[in-house]
N, C-alpha and C positions, 0 to 999 in steps of 0.2 A: 685306459684302466690297466694298472699294473697288477701282476699276479704276486700275491704275498709269498714270501719264502717260508716254508714249513721247516720245523726242526726235523732231524733225521727220523725215518720211519721206526727205527729201533728205540727211540726215546719217547715212550708212551706217556711219560709224566709231563713232558713239555708240549704235547699235542692235545688239542681239543678232541674229544671222542669222535666227533663228526669227521675229523681228518684222519682217523685211523685206517689202516689197510691190513691185509692179511699178515704182513710181517710185524706190524705194530701189535696186533692181537697175539701173535706167537710170542713176542717178547713179554707181553703182559701175562700170558699163561705161565711162562717160566718164572717170572718174579712172584706172581700170586701163589704159585705152587710152593715155592721156597718159603714164602711167608706163612702159608697155612699148614704145611706139612713138614717143613724143615729138611726136605730132600730135593734133589734135582728132578726136573720134569722129564718124563719119558713119553713121547707121542705114541698113539696107537698106530701100529704098523710103521708109518713113516711121516716125516714132516710134510711131505707133498700131499699125502692123503688128508691130513688134518687141515692144511691150508686150503685144500680144495673144498672141504666142508665149510670152512669159515667163509671162503670166497662166494660159495653159493648163497650163504645167508646174507652177507653184507654187500655183495656185488663186487664187480671188478671193473676195470677200465672199459671192457667191451660188453659187460652183461650186468643188468640190474639185479639187485639182491632181493630177498624175500622179507627181510627184517631190518629194522633200524639198528645202527651200530650201538646205540645206547641200550636197546633191548638185549642184544647179544652179550654186551659187557655185563649187564645185570644178571643174565642167565649164568654166565661163568661165575660171577661173584656168589650168587645164591647156591649154585651146585657145589662149589668148593666149600662154602661155609657149612653146608648141611651134610657133606660127605663124612662118614665115620670110618677112619682108617682101621685096618686090621693088620695083624702080622703078615698075612699073605698078600694083602693089597694096601701098602702103606700110603699110597697116593692115588690120584686119578688122572684122567686126561680128557681132552676135548672129545675125542672119538667115543669114549665111554659115556660121557655125560650126554652127548648128542644122541647116542643110540638108546640109552637106557633111562635117561632123566629128562627126556624131551617134554614131559608134562610140565616141568618148570618153565620151559620156553613158551609153551602154549598159554600158560596162565599169565606170564608177563606180557605176552603179545595181546591177550584179551584185555588186560588192565590198561595197556598203552592205548589201544583202540577206544576203550570206554572213555578214558581221559580226553583223548582227542575229540571224540564225538561230543562230550559234555562241553568242551571249550567252544566248539562250533555252535552248538545249540545255545549256549549262553551268549555268544556274540550275536547270533541271529535274533535272539529274544531282545537283547539290548538295543540292536538296530531298529527293530520293530517298535519298541517302547519309545525310543527317541523320535521316530517318525510319527507315532501316534501323538506324542506330547507336542511336537512341532505343529501338527495339524490342529490340535486342540487350541493352542495358543494363537 
């Protein structure tokens, strides 16, 4: 089995979200911020701190994450879309949304788990129905 070659980590558009890493998320944050607010992205404290937060959520090579990458991306998207810029704070960053808008992340995580549980339940119900039907026939 050969390992497929991924596009560079900085090219988030060319990668599947499941293949993103902390660098990919960082590049996504920069581009999304420019798109939403028209200004350059400024990390909270430092890039290292923000990448550490992202790494804890999505996992690293040596440590499992706490959330799926799709949920973290949806969190960023929704937090950026709902942020109301002010003259004093014309943009936002991951450190801020993680610290003060985590309720969005919690809601998205709950929705994701509900969907996953519903799919499992539907599959189990379907399997039982198939088995019952096969026994009846």
